C-alpha positions as CSV (number, residue, x, y, z in Angstrom):
1,M,38.0,-9.7,6.1
2,D,38.4,-6.7,8.4
3,E,34.9,-5.8,9.7
4,T,35.3,-3.1,12.1
5,A,32.4,-1.1,13.6
6,P,32.4,1.7,11.1
7,Q,31.9,-0.9,8.3
8,K,29.1,-2.6,10.0
9,G,26.2,-1.0,8.2
10,T,28.0,-1.3,4.9
11,V,28.6,-5.1,5.3
12,T,25.0,-5.7,6.6
13,Q,23.7,-4.0,3.5
14,R,25.8,-6.1,1.4
15,A,24.5,-9.3,3.3
16,I,21.1,-7.9,2.4
17,E,21.8,-7.2,-1.2
18,Q,23.3,-10.9,-1.6
19,I,20.5,-12.5,-0.1
20,K,18.0,-10.4,-2.4
21,A,20.1,-11.4,-5.4
22,M,19.9,-15.0,-4.6
23,I,16.1,-14.7,-4.6
24,G,16.0,-12.5,-7.7
25,E,18.1,-14.9,-9.4
26,G,16.0,-18.1,-8.3
27,R,18.5,-19.6,-6.3
28,L,16.2,-19.1,-3.3
29,E,12.5,-19.6,-4.1
30,P,9.3,-18.3,-2.3
31,G,8.7,-20.7,0.6
32,Q,12.3,-22.1,0.5
33,R,14.3,-22.6,3.7
34,L,17.5,-20.6,3.9
35,P,20.8,-22.3,4.8
36,T,22.0,-21.9,8.3
37,E,23.2,-18.6,9.3
38,R,26.7,-20.0,9.7
39,D,26.5,-21.7,6.2
40,L,25.1,-18.5,4.5
41,A,27.7,-16.3,6.1
42,V,30.7,-18.7,4.7
43,Q,29.0,-18.9,1.5
44,L,28.8,-15.2,0.9
45,G,32.1,-14.4,2.8
46,I,30.3,-12.1,5.3
47,S,30.6,-12.4,9.2
48,R,27.6,-14.2,11.1
49,S,26.9,-11.0,13.0
50,S,26.4,-9.0,9.7
51,M,24.4,-11.8,8.2
52,R,22.3,-12.1,11.2
53,E,21.5,-8.3,10.9
54,G,20.8,-8.7,7.3
55,I,18.5,-11.5,7.9
56,R,16.8,-9.4,10.6
57,A,16.3,-6.5,8.3
58,L,14.9,-8.8,5.5
59,T,12.4,-10.2,8.1
60,V,11.1,-6.8,8.9
61,M,10.7,-6.0,5.4
62,G,8.6,-9.2,4.8
63,V,11.1,-10.9,2.5
64,L,12.0,-13.5,5.0
65,E,10.1,-15.2,8.1
66,A,11.3,-17.0,11.1
67,R,9.6,-20.1,11.9
68,H,10.2,-21.2,15.4
69,G,12.2,-24.4,15.7
70,S,12.5,-24.6,11.9
71,G,14.6,-21.9,10.6
72,I,14.4,-18.8,8.3
73,Y,12.4,-19.1,5.0
74,V,11.7,-16.9,2.1
75,T,8.1,-15.6,2.3
76,Q,5.8,-16.0,-0.5
77,L,6.9,-12.4,-1.7
78,E,3.2,-11.2,-1.8
79,A,3.1,-7.4,-2.7
80,G,0.9,-6.7,0.2
81,D,3.5,-8.1,2.7
82,L,6.4,-6.3,0.9
83,L,4.6,-2.9,0.8
84,E,3.3,-2.7,4.3
85,T,5.8,0.1,5.0
86,F,3.8,2.4,2.7
87,G,1.1,2.4,5.4
88,V,3.7,3.5,8.1
89,V,4.9,6.3,5.9
90,A,1.3,7.5,5.4
91,D,0.5,7.3,9.1
92,L,3.6,9.1,10.2
93,S,3.7,11.8,7.5
94,R,2.7,15.4,8.2
95,G,2.3,18.7,6.4
96,P,3.7,18.9,2.8
97,R,5.0,15.4,2.9
98,L,1.2,14.3,3.1
99,V,0.4,16.4,0.2
100,E,2.9,14.6,-1.9
101,L,1.6,11.1,-0.7
102,L,-1.8,12.3,-1.9
103,E,-0.3,13.4,-5.3
104,V,1.1,9.9,-5.7
105,R,-2.5,8.4,-4.7
106,R,-4.2,10.6,-7.1
107,V,-2.1,9.3,-10.0
108,L,-2.2,5.6,-9.0
109,E,-6.1,5.7,-7.9
110,S,-7.1,7.2,-11.1
111,T,-5.2,4.5,-13.1
112,A,-6.6,1.7,-10.8
113,T,-10.1,3.0,-11.3
114,A,-9.7,3.1,-15.1
115,L,-8.4,-0.4,-15.2
116,A,-11.3,-1.5,-12.9
117,A,-13.8,0.1,-15.3
118,A,-12.5,-2.2,-18.0
119,R,-12.1,-5.3,-16.0
120,I,-14.7,-5.2,-13.1
121,T,-17.0,-8.4,-12.8
122,P,-20.6,-8.1,-11.8
123,D,-19.8,-9.8,-8.5
124,Q,-17.0,-7.0,-7.8
125,L,-19.4,-4.3,-8.9
126,A,-22.0,-5.6,-6.5
127,E,-19.4,-5.3,-3.6
128,V,-18.5,-1.6,-4.7
129,E,-22.4,-0.9,-4.8
130,K,-22.9,-2.4,-1.4
131,H,-20.2,-0.1,0.1
132,L,-21.6,3.0,-1.6
133,A,-25.1,2.3,-0.5
134,A,-23.8,2.0,3.1
135,M,-22.0,5.3,2.8
136,N,-25.2,7.0,1.5
137,A,-27.2,5.6,4.3
138,T,-25.5,7.1,7.3
139,D,-24.0,10.3,8.5
140,D,-21.9,8.6,11.2
141,P,-18.0,9.5,10.2
142,E,-16.7,6.2,11.5
143,E,-19.2,4.3,9.4
144,I,-18.5,6.5,6.3
145,L,-14.9,6.1,6.7
146,A,-15.0,2.2,7.1
147,H,-17.2,1.9,3.8
148,D,-15.2,4.6,1.9
149,L,-11.9,2.4,2.5
150,A,-13.8,-0.8,1.4
151,F,-15.3,1.1,-1.5
152,H,-11.9,2.0,-2.9
153,R,-10.2,-1.1,-1.9
154,E,-12.8,-3.2,-3.9
155,I,-12.1,-0.9,-6.8
156,A,-8.4,-1.3,-6.5
157,V,-8.8,-5.3,-6.3
158,A,-11.0,-5.2,-9.5
159,A,-8.2,-3.4,-11.4
160,G,-6.5,-6.6,-11.4
161,N,-3.0,-5.5,-10.5
162,D,-2.0,-6.8,-6.9
163,T,1.1,-4.6,-6.7
164,M,-0.8,-1.5,-7.4
165,A,-3.5,-2.5,-5.1
166,A,-0.9,-3.0,-2.3
167,I,0.5,0.5,-2.8
168,L,-2.8,2.0,-2.6
169,E,-3.8,0.0,0.5
170,G,-0.7,1.6,2.1
171,L,-1.4,5.0,1.1
172,S,-4.9,4.8,2.1
173,S,-4.1,5.5,5.7
174,R,-7.1,5.1,8.0
175,T,-5.5,7.6,10.4
176,F,-5.3,10.2,7.9
177,R,-8.5,9.6,6.4
178,A,-10.2,9.9,9.8
179,R,-8.7,13.5,9.9
180,V,-10.2,14.2,6.5
181,W,-13.7,12.8,7.4
182,R,-13.7,15.0,10.6
183,G,-12.7,18.0,8.5
184,Y,-15.3,17.3,5.7
185,Q,-18.0,17.0,8.7
186,E,-17.2,20.2,9.9
187,E,-17.5,21.8,6.5
188,G,-20.7,20.1,5.4
189,A,-18.9,18.5,2.7
190,F,-20.3,15.0,2.7
191,E,-22.7,15.7,-0.2
192,R,-19.9,16.7,-2.5
193,T,-18.1,13.4,-1.5
194,R,-21.0,11.5,-2.1
195,R,-21.4,12.9,-5.8
196,E,-17.7,12.1,-6.3
197,H,-18.3,8.4,-5.3
198,A,-21.5,8.3,-7.5
199,A,-19.5,9.6,-10.6
200,I,-17.1,6.9,-10.1
201,H,-19.7,4.3,-9.7
202,R,-21.4,5.4,-12.9
203,A,-18.3,5.1,-14.9
204,L,-17.6,1.7,-13.4
205,I,-21.2,0.5,-14.6
206,A,-20.6,2.1,-18.0
207,H,-17.3,0.4,-18.3
208,D,-15.9,3.7,-19.2
209,P,-12.1,3.9,-18.3
210,E,-11.6,7.6,-19.2
211,A,-14.6,8.6,-17.2
212,A,-13.6,6.5,-14.4
213,R,-10.0,8.0,-14.4
214,A,-11.3,11.5,-14.4
215,A,-13.8,10.9,-11.6
216,A,-11.2,9.3,-9.5
217,A,-8.8,11.9,-10.1
218,A,-11.2,14.6,-9.2
219,H,-12.1,12.8,-6.0
220,V,-8.6,12.5,-4.7
221,G,-7.9,15.9,-6.0
222,E,-10.8,17.5,-3.9
223,V,-8.9,15.8,-0.8
224,E,-5.5,17.2,-2.0
225,E,-6.8,20.7,-2.5
226,W,-8.7,20.5,1.1
227,L,-5.3,19.6,2.7
228,R,-3.5,22.4,1.0
229,A,-5.9,24.7,2.3
230,Q,-5.6,23.3,5.8
231,L,-1.8,24.0,5.6
232,G,-2.4,27.4,4.4
233,G,-1.7,26.9,0.7
């Protein structure tokens, strides 16, 4: 096989796709050790250098993990590990792209909150209430930020969908939220935010999915509109 330099990216991508196919088809299971790099290259008809690049890329993605002195293994393929890159996207995005991410978050957050209203347990509700009370007890932006993140994280977990919770965790960039809280502090908007959190909490207590969906959509929508205003519309 002629694998000249211009083809390198294409062949590496083929290595990635074939390993992913082996996992998707069950020929490699979560936690299973991969064949050696040489054996895998021969098996898939790909050069060792391209196979090495493919394995490296899948390791960065959280699909594979290198264990020192033991070899390369398929990870447990947990959604949180595979979707970590969402956090990088949220941290690095600016301007209109950040508004787009907030639009996505508004859709997912409202859905997750609606699911949580139907599924939340008493223990989970107690955790949500703990962070709500902590937010209401301080005017320190850093403390509010920490409990705001935890408040929404507990709701996402209560929704019972690990993949959705992992995506929301990535979209809920601490860096971005810190900028929002600083802006809110300057505008004296904490009270409005507290009212929005209280509305979400009431819907969870009532186990009312539609009220929860509307309250969460309004809450993220306020942040979205604030950011649009900061960007000049």
